[in-house]
Backbone as a printed PyTorch tensor [residue, N CA C, xyz], in Angstrom:
tensor([[[-12.5550, -12.9430,  45.9270],
         [-12.0200, -14.1450,  46.6990],
         [-10.2960, -13.5170,  46.7030]],

        [[ -9.7670, -13.6550,  47.7250],
         [ -8.4040, -13.7800,  47.6850],
         [ -7.5500, -14.9000,  48.3640]],

        [[ -6.6300, -15.2390,  47.4750],
         [ -6.0820, -16.5480,  47.6910],
         [ -4.7850, -16.4130,  47.9610]],

        [[ -4.1810, -16.8190,  49.0350],
         [ -3.0140, -16.3530,  49.6550],
         [ -1.9280, -16.9030,  49.0880]],

        [[ -0.7100, -16.2590,  48.4990],
         [  0.3620, -17.1230,  47.8300],
         [  1.4930, -16.6400,  48.4620]],

        [[  2.4400, -17.9960,  48.5090],
         [  3.5350, -18.1390,  49.2970],
         [  4.6840, -17.2270,  48.4250]],

        [[  5.1470, -16.5680,  48.6630],
         [  6.4510, -15.7970,  48.0620],
         [  7.8000, -15.9940,  48.6550]],

        [[  7.7420, -16.4250,  49.7330],
         [  9.3680, -16.9500,  50.1350],
         [  8.7960, -17.5700,  51.4100]],

        [[  9.8200, -18.7040,  51.1970],
         [  9.4820, -20.2320,  52.0930],
         [ 10.0090, -19.9350,  53.6100]],

        [[  9.5790, -20.4870,  54.3140],
         [ 10.1260, -20.4620,  56.0140],
         [ 11.5520, -21.2370,  55.9750]],

        [[ 12.0210, -21.3580,  57.1250],
         [ 13.3010, -21.6170,  56.7880],
         [ 13.5760, -23.0740,  57.7480]],

        [[ 14.5280, -23.9150,  57.6860],
         [ 14.7700, -24.9180,  58.4400],
         [ 16.3810, -24.8520,  58.8550]],

        [[ 16.5830, -25.3610,  59.9100],
         [ 18.1890, -25.4190,  60.2350],
         [ 18.2680, -26.5660,  61.3260]],

        [[ 19.5050, -27.1640,  61.1370],
         [ 19.7490, -28.2230,  62.3050],
         [ 20.2200, -27.7100,  63.7630]],

        [[ 19.7020, -28.2620,  64.5920],
         [ 19.8610, -27.8520,  65.9740],
         [ 20.2930, -29.0440,  66.8390]],

        [[ 21.0540, -28.7860,  67.9610],
         [ 21.3650, -29.6710,  68.7500],
         [ 20.5400, -30.1440,  69.8470]],

        [[ 20.4660, -31.2350,  70.3940],
         [ 19.5530, -31.9210,  71.4270],
         [ 19.1240, -30.7460,  72.5830]],

        [[ 17.9130, -30.2140,  72.6570],
         [ 17.8040, -29.2210,  73.4610],
         [ 18.2770, -27.8950,  73.4340]],

        [[ 18.4730, -27.6610,  71.9150],
         [ 18.7520, -26.3090,  71.2300],
         [ 17.7430, -25.1430,  71.0320]],

        [[ 17.9570, -23.9800,  71.1030],
         [ 17.0250, -23.1010,  70.9400],
         [ 16.5050, -23.0120,  69.0580]],

        [[ 15.3430, -23.1800,  68.7690],
         [ 14.9380, -23.2890,  67.2750],
         [ 14.6270, -21.8400,  67.2330]],

        [[ 15.2380, -21.0350,  66.0290],
         [ 14.9820, -19.9020,  65.5430],
         [ 13.6350, -19.7100,  64.7050]],

        [[ 13.0320, -18.7480,  64.9480],
         [ 11.5760, -18.6260,  64.2370],
         [ 12.2110, -18.0230,  62.9000]],

        [[ 11.2330, -18.6960,  61.7730],
         [ 11.4210, -18.0380,  60.5400],
         [  9.7200, -17.6470,  60.1020]],

        [[  9.7370, -16.9040,  59.1590],
         [  8.5020, -16.2270,  58.6570],
         [  8.4120, -16.2280,  57.2380]],

        [[  7.6350, -17.0750,  56.9240],
         [  7.4010, -16.7440,  55.2050],
         [  6.6670, -15.9310,  54.7960]],

        [[  6.8390, -15.5060,  53.7800],
         [  6.2710, -14.4670,  53.2040],
         [  5.0680, -14.5240,  52.1930]],

        [[  4.0260, -13.7680,  52.3070],
         [  3.1460, -13.9890,  51.6440],
         [  2.3840, -12.8770,  50.5950]],

        [[  1.7370, -13.1540,  49.4590],
         [  1.0610, -11.7780,  48.8980],
         [ -0.2180, -12.4630,  48.6590]],

        [[ -1.1420, -11.9380,  47.8370],
         [ -2.5880, -12.7370,  47.4710],
         [ -2.6500, -12.3460,  46.2210]],

        [[ -3.3150, -13.4760,  45.3280],
         [ -4.0470, -13.3340,  44.1790],
         [ -5.4880, -13.3820,  44.5790]],

        [[ -6.0420, -12.0780,  43.9240],
         [ -7.2570, -11.8400,  44.1140],
         [ -8.4500, -11.9020,  42.8910]],

        [[ -9.1620, -12.9560,  43.0350],
         [-10.1650, -13.3460,  42.2050],
         [-11.1970, -12.6660,  42.1050]],

        [[-12.0660, -12.2670,  40.9670],
         [-13.0630, -11.2140,  41.1460],
         [-13.8970, -12.0470,  39.8300]],

        [[-15.1280, -12.1990,  40.4110],
         [-15.9790, -13.2230,  39.2180],
         [-16.5040, -12.0690,  37.9720]],

        [[-16.2050, -12.6570,  36.7420],
         [-16.6630, -11.9680,  35.5260],
         [-17.5060, -12.9760,  34.6660]],

        [[-18.1840, -12.3910,  33.9750],
         [-19.3660, -13.1740,  33.1450],
         [-19.1530, -13.2150,  31.7720]],

        [[-18.9900, -14.3930,  31.1290],
         [-18.9200, -14.2440,  29.7710],
         [-20.3030, -14.9010,  29.0120]],

        [[-20.8510, -13.6920,  28.2700],
         [-22.4190, -14.2150,  27.9240],
         [-22.4610, -13.9870,  26.2150]],

        [[-23.5800, -14.6830,  25.9670],
         [-23.8630, -14.4530,  24.2350],
         [-25.5130, -14.2050,  24.3700]],

        [[-25.9950, -13.2430,  23.5100],
         [-27.3020, -13.5330,  23.3570],
         [-27.8520, -13.8140,  22.0370]],

        [[-28.9340, -14.4220,  21.7120],
         [-29.3410, -14.5460,  20.3040],
         [-30.9420, -14.6130,  20.3190]],

        [[-31.0550, -13.4890,  19.4740],
         [-32.8740, -13.6070,  19.3460],
         [-33.2100, -13.9730,  17.9680]],

        [[-34.4420, -15.0480,  17.8210],
         [-34.9330, -15.1620,  16.5850],
         [-36.4300, -15.2350,  17.1220]],

        [[-37.3830, -14.9580,  15.9800],
         [-38.7460, -14.8630,  15.9770],
         [-39.4730, -16.3270,  16.3990]],

        [[-40.7590, -15.9820,  17.1700],
         [-41.6730, -17.2280,  17.3890],
         [-41.9670, -18.2530,  16.3580]],

        [[-42.1670, -17.3410,  15.1430],
         [-42.1710, -17.9830,  13.9530],
         [-41.2920, -18.9840,  13.4640]],

        [[-40.3450, -18.1770,  13.3330],
         [-39.0710, -19.0590,  12.8310],
         [-38.6020, -20.6320,  13.9410]],

        [[-38.9070, -20.0420,  15.4060],
         [-38.9700, -21.5340,  16.4210],
         [-39.8660, -22.5110,  16.0390]],

        [[-40.8820, -22.1090,  15.9480],
         [-42.2730, -23.0650,  15.7280],
         [-41.9950, -23.7630,  13.9240]],

        [[-41.3480, -23.0260,  12.9390],
         [-41.4230, -23.7740,  11.8300],
         [-40.0190, -24.3270,  11.0910]],

        [[-39.3390, -24.2340,  11.9540],
         [-37.6560, -24.9850,  11.3960],
         [-37.7050, -26.1300,  11.7860]],

        [[-37.3210, -26.8250,  10.9600],
         [-36.6160, -28.0010,  10.8180],
         [-35.2660, -28.3390,  10.3640]],

        [[-34.3650, -28.4430,  10.7820],
         [-34.2330, -28.9310,  12.1830],
         [-34.4230, -27.8890,  13.2710]],

        [[-34.7080, -28.2150,  14.3220],
         [-35.4530, -26.9830,  15.2010],
         [-33.8380, -26.1540,  15.6780]],

        [[-34.4290, -24.6460,  14.9650],
         [-33.5070, -23.6370,  15.5770],
         [-33.1120, -23.8450,  16.7810]],

        [[-33.7210, -23.7770,  17.6730],
         [-33.2670, -23.9780,  19.0390],
         [-31.9940, -24.5420,  19.5870]],

        [[-32.0270, -25.5410,  18.8260],
         [-30.7520, -26.5400,  19.3190],
         [-29.6310, -26.3390,  18.2780]],

        [[-29.6730, -25.3730,  17.5530],
         [-28.9700, -25.1450,  16.7580],
         [-28.0510, -23.7830,  17.2550]],

        [[-28.8150, -22.9310,  17.5970],
         [-28.4280, -22.1080,  18.2670],
         [-27.9350, -22.2930,  19.6670]],

        [[-28.2500, -23.0270,  20.5250],
         [-27.6200, -23.4790,  21.7860],
         [-26.2170, -24.3840,  21.1070]],

        [[-26.2140, -25.1800,  20.1950],
         [-24.7150, -25.6590,  19.6030],
         [-23.8680, -24.7970,  19.1940]],

        [[-24.6560, -23.5200,  18.5230],
         [-23.5340, -22.5260,  18.2090],
         [-23.1070, -21.3030,  19.4120]],

        [[-24.0890, -21.3420,  20.3920],
         [-23.6040, -20.4800,  21.3660],
         [-22.5120, -21.1460,  22.4460]],

        [[-22.8340, -22.5300,  22.4550],
         [-21.9160, -23.4380,  23.2100],
         [-20.9450, -23.2380,  22.4580]],

        [[-20.4240, -23.2990,  21.4780],
         [-19.0470, -23.4830,  20.5350],
         [-18.2190, -21.8080,  20.5070]],

        [[-19.1000, -21.0140,  20.5000],
         [-18.5440, -19.5450,  20.7280],
         [-18.1370, -19.3050,  22.0200]],

        [[-19.0020, -19.5020,  23.3000],
         [-18.5110, -18.9480,  24.3740],
         [-17.3580, -19.9650,  24.7580]],

        [[-17.2140, -21.1360,  24.2400],
         [-16.3080, -22.0130,  24.7300],
         [-14.8560, -21.8410,  24.0830]],

        [[-14.7150, -20.9940,  22.8110],
         [-13.7750, -20.7230,  22.4930],
         [-13.3500, -19.5680,  22.6940]],

        [[-14.2770, -18.5180,  23.1240],
         [-13.8210, -17.6510,  23.8500],
         [-13.1150, -17.5990,  25.2960]],

        [[-13.8560, -18.5160,  25.8980],
         [-13.2780, -18.7240,  27.4780],
         [-11.7540, -19.4010,  27.2990]],

        [[-11.6760, -20.1290,  25.8830],
         [-10.3250, -20.7370,  25.9630],
         [ -9.4880, -19.7890,  25.7430]],

        [[ -9.7270, -18.8000,  24.5230],
         [ -8.9530, -17.7370,  24.0480],
         [ -8.3030, -16.8650,  25.7000]],

        [[ -9.5260, -16.4940,  26.3780],
         [ -9.1860, -15.7510,  27.5280],
         [ -8.2800, -16.3460,  28.3490]],

        [[ -8.7110, -17.7650,  28.7650],
         [ -7.8470, -18.1220,  29.7200],
         [ -5.9910, -18.4670,  29.0830]],

        [[ -5.9240, -18.6690,  27.8150],
         [ -4.4480, -18.3980,  27.1370],
         [ -3.9780, -17.0170,  27.0460]],

        [[ -4.4430, -16.3640,  26.3790],
         [ -4.5170, -14.9620,  26.0670],
         [ -5.0710, -13.8420,  26.4090]],

        [[ -5.9820, -13.7320,  27.8260],
         [ -6.5990, -12.5910,  27.9490],
         [ -6.0580, -11.4190,  28.6460]],

        [[ -6.4680, -10.6190,  28.4290],
         [ -5.9160,  -9.0760,  28.5310],
         [ -5.7600,  -8.7630,  30.2890]],

        [[ -6.6870,  -9.4390,  31.1250],
         [ -6.9830,  -8.6980,  32.4030],
         [ -7.2720,  -7.3480,  32.3610]],

        [[ -7.8260,  -6.7710,  31.4380],
         [ -8.2200,  -5.6070,  31.3830],
         [ -9.7560,  -5.4650,  31.4040]],

        [[-10.6690,  -4.2270,  31.5380],
         [-11.7030,  -4.5550,  31.7010],
         [-12.3770,  -5.6860,  32.3470]],

        [[-13.0540,  -6.3470,  31.9480],
         [-13.6970,  -7.4400,  32.6130],
         [-13.6630,  -8.5960,  32.1170]],

        [[-12.3710,  -8.5670,  30.9120],
         [-11.4540, -10.2440,  30.6660],
         [-10.6270, -10.1720,  31.7250]],

        [[-10.7570, -11.5650,  32.0010],
         [ -9.4410, -11.9890,  33.0340],
         [ -7.8420, -12.2710,  32.3220]],

        [[ -7.1070, -12.3980,  32.7690],
         [ -5.6890, -12.0760,  32.3780],
         [ -5.4400, -13.6180,  32.3130]],

        [[ -4.5840, -13.9050,  31.1700],
         [ -4.4770, -15.2020,  30.5370],
         [ -3.1000, -15.8260,  30.6890]],

        [[ -2.6470, -17.1850,  30.4610],
         [ -1.5910, -17.3270,  30.8540],
         [ -0.3210, -16.6070,  30.2440]],

        [[ -0.5330, -16.1990,  28.8910],
         [  0.5860, -15.6330,  28.3500],
         [  0.7330, -14.4290,  28.6400]],

        [[ -0.5760, -13.1940,  29.5220],
         [ -0.2070, -11.9240,  29.9880],
         [  0.0120, -12.2100,  31.3910]],

        [[  0.6000, -13.1770,  32.0020],
         [  0.5620, -13.4210,  33.6730],
         [  2.2390, -13.2510,  33.7860]],

        [[  2.6430, -12.2710,  34.4630],
         [  4.2250, -12.2410,  34.8550],
         [  4.6890, -13.5580,  35.6360]],

        [[  5.8960, -13.6090,  35.6030],
         [  6.4380, -14.6270,  36.3610],
         [  6.4460, -16.3400,  35.9470]],

        [[  5.7600, -16.4910,  34.2880],
         [  5.8810, -17.4500,  33.9040],
         [  7.2680, -17.9260,  33.2470]],

        [[  8.0330, -18.5510,  33.6150],
         [  9.2000, -18.9330,  32.8640],
         [  9.1120, -19.4300,  31.5530]],

        [[ 10.0940, -19.5940,  30.7800],
         [ 10.3390, -20.2760,  29.7100],
         [ 11.5660, -20.8740,  29.2020]],

        [[ 11.5030, -21.3770,  28.2170],
         [ 12.8100, -21.9620,  27.5050],
         [ 12.9720, -21.2020,  25.9990]],

        [[ 14.5180, -20.7150,  25.9590],
         [ 14.9440, -20.3390,  24.8040],
         [ 15.0640, -20.9450,  23.7820]],

        [[ 14.7930, -20.9460,  22.5420],
         [ 14.7710, -21.7170,  21.3940],
         [ 15.1770, -21.1560,  20.1430]],

        [[ 16.0460, -19.8550,  19.9690],
         [ 16.4740, -19.1360,  19.0370],
         [ 16.0260, -17.9040,  19.5650]],

        [[ 16.1920, -16.6820,  18.4510],
         [ 15.8780, -15.1890,  18.6590],
         [ 14.3620, -15.2260,  18.6200]],

        [[ 13.6500, -15.9560,  17.7330],
         [ 12.1940, -15.7030,  17.7990],
         [ 11.6850, -17.2430,  17.8000]],

        [[ 12.2480, -17.9420,  18.6010],
         [ 11.9410, -19.5530,  18.9250],
         [ 12.1020, -20.0830,  17.6580]],

        [[ 11.8350, -21.1040,  17.7660],
         [ 12.7210, -22.3330,  16.6700],
         [ 11.2960, -23.7840,  16.9890]],

        [[ 12.3340, -24.8470,  16.0520],
         [ 11.6050, -25.9900,  16.1720],
         [ 12.0030, -26.7580,  17.5460]],

        [[ 11.1230, -27.1470,  18.3120],
         [ 11.4200, -27.5580,  19.4960],
         [ 12.0820, -28.9750,  19.4520]],

        [[ 12.8610, -29.4610,  20.3280],
         [ 13.7040, -30.6520,  19.9470],
         [ 12.9880, -31.7650,  21.5260]],

        [[ 13.3760, -32.7020,  21.7030],
         [ 13.3750, -33.2390,  22.7830],
         [ 13.8330, -32.8470,  24.1370]],

        [[ 14.9020, -32.1970,  24.0280],
         [ 15.5360, -31.7620,  24.7700],
         [ 14.9860, -30.2680,  25.3180]],

        [[ 14.4240, -29.6240,  24.3220],
         [ 13.2790, -28.3330,  24.7710],
         [ 12.5790, -28.6540,  25.3090]],

        [[ 11.5830, -30.0440,  24.8950],
         [ 10.7050, -30.2000,  25.8740],
         [ 11.0180, -30.3740,  27.1230]],

        [[ 12.3130, -31.3170,  27.5900],
         [ 12.4120, -31.7320,  28.8740],
         [ 12.8460, -30.5340,  29.5400]],

        [[ 13.5210, -29.5820,  28.9540],
         [ 13.7170, -28.4420,  29.7790],
         [ 12.3600, -27.6770,  30.1820]],

        [[ 11.6030, -27.4520,  29.5560],
         [ 10.1120, -26.8630,  29.8410],
         [  9.7920, -27.8010,  30.9880]],

        [[ 10.1270, -29.0270,  31.0520],
         [  9.4000, -29.6840,  32.0750],
         [ 10.1450, -29.1310,  33.5870]],

        [[ 11.5900, -28.9260,  33.2890],
         [ 12.5900, -28.8370,  34.3720],
         [ 12.2040, -27.3910,  34.9310]],

        [[ 11.9390, -26.4170,  33.7620],
         [ 11.3090, -25.0370,  33.8540],
         [ 10.1440, -25.0160,  35.2680]],

        [[  9.1870, -25.9720,  34.6430],
         [  8.2460, -25.7300,  35.6530],
         [  8.7040, -26.1990,  36.9550]],

        [[  9.2300, -27.4290,  36.7910],
         [  9.6200, -28.0340,  38.2060],
         [ 10.5530, -27.2350,  38.9330]],

        [[ 11.1770, -26.6840,  38.5690],
         [ 12.2230, -25.7590,  39.3920],
         [ 11.5950, -24.8340,  40.0880]],

        [[ 10.3660, -24.4200,  39.4940],
         [  8.9920, -23.4600,  40.4160],
         [  8.3440, -24.4820,  41.5780]],

        [[  8.6570, -25.9680,  41.7950],
         [  7.7940, -26.5070,  42.4960],
         [  6.1770, -26.5070,  41.8480]],

        [[  6.5220, -26.3090,  40.5520],
         [  4.7330, -26.4110,  40.5620],
         [  4.3060, -27.7770,  39.7740]],

        [[  5.2720, -28.4980,  39.3240],
         [  5.1700, -29.4220,  38.3670],
         [  4.0480, -30.6290,  39.0900]],

        [[  2.8860, -30.1850,  39.2730],
         [  1.8480, -31.2340,  39.5420],
         [  1.0530, -31.5790,  38.6180]],

        [[  1.2040, -32.8480,  37.9690],
         [ -0.0010, -33.1050,  36.8110],
         [  0.2170, -32.1570,  35.9310]],

        [[  1.0060, -31.6380,  35.6610],
         [  1.1240, -30.5520,  34.1850],
         [  0.9340, -31.0960,  33.0960]],

        [[  0.4910, -30.3000,  32.4120],
         [  0.2180, -30.3030,  30.8370],
         [  1.1900, -29.5500,  29.7640]],

        [[  0.7320, -30.0950,  28.4770],
         [  1.6660, -29.4060,  27.7620],
         [  0.5450, -28.8810,  26.7420]],

        [[  0.2980, -27.2860,  26.6850],
         [ -0.5220, -26.8250,  25.6760],
         [  0.0470, -26.2500,  24.1520]],

        [[ -0.4900, -26.6740,  23.4150],
         [  0.0450, -26.5200,  21.8140],
         [ -1.2320, -26.4670,  21.0110]],

        [[ -0.6720, -25.7930,  19.7160],
         [ -1.6430, -25.4760,  18.9360],
         [ -1.4000, -26.4680,  18.0890]],

        [[ -2.4260, -26.4770,  16.9470],
         [ -2.5510, -27.8470,  15.9730],
         [ -1.4550, -27.7740,  15.0350]],

        [[ -0.7680, -26.6980,  14.5830],
         [  0.6940, -26.8660,  13.9450],
         [  1.5400, -27.5250,  14.5700]],

        [[  1.8720, -26.8750,  16.0070],
         [  2.7540, -27.6870,  17.0130],
         [  2.7090, -28.9670,  17.2680]],

        [[  1.4340, -29.6600,  17.4520],
         [  0.8280, -30.9660,  17.5000],
         [  1.3170, -32.1710,  16.4010]],

        [[  1.1000, -31.4590,  15.2130],
         [  1.2000, -31.8090,  13.9480],
         [  2.7210, -32.1550,  13.8380]],

        [[  3.4500, -31.0030,  13.9470],
         [  5.2260, -31.1840,  13.9940],
         [  5.6290, -32.6040,  15.4160]],

        [[  4.9890, -32.2540,  16.3460],
         [  5.7890, -33.3530,  17.3780],
         [  5.0770, -34.6540,  17.1080]],

        [[  4.2200, -34.7950,  16.6090],
         [  3.5830, -36.2840,  15.6670],
         [  4.6510, -36.7160,  14.9500]],

        [[  5.6920, -35.7320,  14.1070],
         [  5.8510, -36.3980,  13.0160],
         [  7.4430, -36.5010,  12.9650]],

        [[  7.8930, -35.7690,  14.3100],
         [  9.0820, -35.7960,  14.7220],
         [  9.9110, -36.9160,  15.4110]],

        [[ 10.9630, -37.1380,  15.5650],
         [ 11.3470, -38.6580,  16.0690],
         [ 12.0010, -37.7740,  17.4540]],

        [[ 11.6550, -38.4630,  19.1080],
         [ 12.6330, -38.0080,  19.9460],
         [ 13.9750, -37.9340,  19.5210]],

        [[ 14.5540, -38.7360,  19.2630],
         [ 15.9670, -38.9770,  18.9970],
         [ 15.9120, -39.4580,  17.3300]],

        [[ 16.9310, -39.2900,  16.6400],
         [ 17.2190, -39.3440,  15.1640],
         [ 17.0550, -40.9210,  14.9140]],

        [[ 16.4840, -41.1980,  13.8970],
         [ 16.8650, -43.1110,  13.6400],
         [ 15.9320, -43.8610,  14.7210]],

        [[ 14.7990, -43.1910,  15.2380],
         [ 13.9840, -43.9120,  16.2930],
         [ 12.3690, -43.6900,  15.5800]],

        [[ 11.8010, -44.7970,  15.9450],
         [ 10.2360, -44.5580,  15.7340],
         [  9.5770, -44.0260,  16.7950]],

        [[  9.8740, -43.4910,  18.0490],
         [  9.3950, -42.8170,  18.6720],
         [  9.2700, -41.5170,  18.9180]],

        [[  8.1380, -40.6530,  18.4710],
         [  8.0440, -39.4300,  18.0460],
         [  7.7590, -38.7550,  19.8180]],

        [[  7.9940, -37.6590,  19.3620],
         [  7.8200, -36.4000,  20.4730],
         [  6.6360, -36.4200,  21.2850]],

        [[  5.3770, -36.7870,  20.4040],
         [  4.0490, -36.7290,  20.9880],
         [  3.5760, -38.0750,  20.5090]],

        [[  3.1740, -38.8200,  21.5820],
         [  2.4180, -39.9320,  21.1450],
         [  1.1650, -40.0910,  21.7150]],

        [[  0.1740, -40.2800,  20.9630],
         [ -1.2620, -40.3290,  21.6910],
         [ -1.3730, -41.2060,  23.1440]],

        [[ -0.6360, -42.3190,  22.9010],
         [ -0.9480, -43.0670,  24.2750],
         [ -0.2020, -42.4840,  25.5790]],

        [[  0.7540, -41.5050,  25.2130],
         [  1.3620, -41.2130,  26.3170],
         [  1.5550, -39.7800,  26.3780]],

        [[  1.2570, -39.0660,  25.6130],
         [  1.6280, -37.6510,  25.6310],
         [  3.1270, -37.2310,  25.3860]],

        [[  3.2810, -36.1120,  26.2890],
         [  4.5920, -36.0990,  25.9940],
         [  5.4000, -36.1630,  27.6490]],

        [[  6.2930, -37.1410,  27.8210],
         [  7.1420, -37.6310,  28.3530],
         [  6.2610, -37.9850,  29.6400]],

        [[  5.0230, -38.5170,  29.2500],
         [  3.8910, -38.8460,  30.1260],
         [  2.9160, -37.7080,  30.6900]],

        [[  3.1630, -36.6970,  30.1390],
         [  2.3110, -35.3960,  30.4220],
         [  1.2120, -35.6080,  29.0920]],

        [[  0.2180, -35.3260,  29.5170],
         [ -0.9850, -35.0040,  28.5910],
         [ -0.8180, -33.4180,  27.5410]],

        [[ -0.8700, -33.7440,  26.6780],
         [ -0.7980, -32.4690,  25.5470],
         [ -2.2060, -32.2490,  24.8950]],

        [[ -2.7090, -30.7070,  25.1650],
         [ -4.1620, -30.2070,  25.0160],
         [ -3.7580, -29.6200,  23.7600]],

        [[ -4.6780, -29.4490,  22.7770],
         [ -4.5180, -28.5630,  21.7410],
         [ -5.5270, -27.7080,  21.2430]],

        [[ -5.1690, -26.4890,  21.2960],
         [ -5.7690, -25.2480,  21.2540],
         [ -5.4220, -24.3430,  20.1440]],

        [[ -6.1340, -23.9810,  19.2890],
         [ -5.6600, -22.9680,  18.2010],
         [ -5.6460, -21.9390,  18.7550]],

        [[ -6.2410, -21.4200,  19.6680],
         [ -5.8390, -20.2700,  20.8470],
         [ -4.7460, -20.0920,  21.3980]],

        [[ -3.9400, -21.0640,  21.0450],
         [ -2.1700, -20.9130,  21.2180],
         [ -1.6500, -20.1500,  20.2540]],

        [[ -1.1950, -18.9880,  20.1980],
         [ -0.4060, -18.2030,  19.2420],
         [  0.6070, -18.9750,  18.6960]],

        [[  0.7340, -19.0940,  17.4360],
         [  1.9250, -19.7570,  16.5190],
         [  3.1170, -18.0920,  15.9440]],

        [[  2.5080, -17.2090,  16.0690],
         [  3.2400, -15.8800,  15.7050],
         [  4.0880, -15.0500,  16.9380]],

        [[  4.3610, -15.5490,  18.0400],
         [  4.7720, -14.7600,  19.3370],
         [  6.5820, -14.6630,  19.0060]],

        [[  6.8670, -13.4570,  19.3050],
         [  8.3960, -13.0060,  19.2800],
         [  8.7660, -12.9920,  20.7820]],

        [[  9.8680, -12.8260,  20.8010],
         [ 10.6500, -12.5760,  22.1260],
         [ 10.7290, -11.3190,  22.4490]]])
């Protein structure tokens, strides 16, 4: 599947009544999607299936659902894009960032607002969410937005500045610039 992506916008200008409007042509490229398969396979004996309590089939189904879900989560976040593995967010070029020191740092409320602004400046701020690991979640729940207040940077009923915060330990905590 090839999905067109706008890379250069059309132009707009003011014209006098009955004036000639100049043509402008936006530019496009395409994002090509190809189907990939994430699968797992488990085998066990007929005897084990017949004699197990609790039912081994239910245990295996839960385990497969867990490992497939974790791998899909990892690939969406940090997939290499090579072989049959999809390219993850962290390996996609052109995604902006906000500098917080040489090798990162503890985020402030201002840094979080700068992240929102970075996404919005690319006209991509439609129902965006924050994706953090559990250590960052704990930090944001423990640190006030502004010193000497009781409003934390991440609050369960409103997320971060009204945006949902999703937690996955597939979000690395050891990245460097």
